[in-house]
N, C-alpha and C positions, 0 to 999 in steps of 0.2 A: 504494500500500500505506499502512495506517494501523495504528499500535501506539499503545497507550496507555503512558506514562511513569509512573513510580512518583512523581514529584517534583511537588510542589505548585506552582501558579502563583508566578512571582516576575517582578520587574523589577529588573535591576541597578541598585544605589545608592540605590533607595528603602526607607527606614528601616523602613516599617511597610506592611501589607497595604493599608491605606487609600491610602496616597500610591501605591502600586504599580498600584491599580485606577484610579486618577485618570489617571496617567500613562499607562496600557494605553488608556482609553476617550479621551484627547486625542490620542494619536498614531494611533490607528485612526480618528478623525474626521480629523485633519489628511492622511493619507495614502489618505483616501476607500476604505478598505477595506470588506469586507462586514461589516455590522453583526453577520450572524449566523455569522461566521468562528468556528470552533473555536480555542482557544487552544493554538497550535502551540508545542512546545519545540523540536523540530529538523528540517529539511528537509534532503534530499540530492536534488540536482538536477543536470543537466548544462547547460551553457553553452558557446558559441564563444567563444575567448579572442581579443580584439581585438588582440593584440600576435602571435599565431602563427595564428590562424583554426584552431586544433584544438578538437577537443571535448576538454573536462575536465569532470569529477565534483567537484562543491564540495559541502560539508556547512557548513549555518549553524546554530548551536545556542545558544540564549537563555544569555546569561552569558559566552560563549567569543568570542576573537576570529576575525574572517573569514580567510580565506587572504590571504597576502601580495600576490596578484593585486590585491586590492581597495584598494592602497594607503591607509593611514592611515584606514581604516574604523573601526577600534576594535571595541570589543566589540558584539556582538548585544544589541539590547533587547527587540526584539519581531518577530514574523512573522505575517502576517495573509494571508488570502486574500482575492481581489479577483477581479472579472470579466476582468482582463486577465491574471492568473496570480499568482504569490505576491509579496509584498512583504517584504523584510528590512529593519529600521530599526537602524541602528547608529548609534552616538556621532555619527560626522562625516557620515553619510549618512542623512538624515532625522530624527534626533533634534536636534541643534543646528545642524543646517543642511545643504545639499546636498540632493540627490537620493536617497531609498531605492534600495536593489538591486532591481530587478525580476526574477523567474525567469519560466519558461513555466509553462503549466499543467498539464503533465505530470511531476511530481515522481517520483523514483525511490522516495522512501520519507518519510513524515510522522510524526513521534512527537509525540503529544499531551501537555499536562500532564493530569494525574489529575482535577482541579477545574476 
């Protein structure tokens, strides 16, 4: 399920739209995301927790912190589509180091930026 959000595209900590665009394109290239991926603001997905083996529903939203399950992931900077699923880049997972968070191909909900 997709829906459009009323918020314009942004990247946390980017002081200008030009810097946000440059950061987004650099991240998209570094994680090998689909270049035609729409700009995703938020995603709701299910994942099996490695600590409990139970299925949990998570939400990742640009500018907000990830669930504490992801320990020190920091705020979400960008969300991309890829052939393997969806890629969530946070400060400590995909932006400044570490591997980004990878979800499955079947999210429960996707919210796009309006532009």
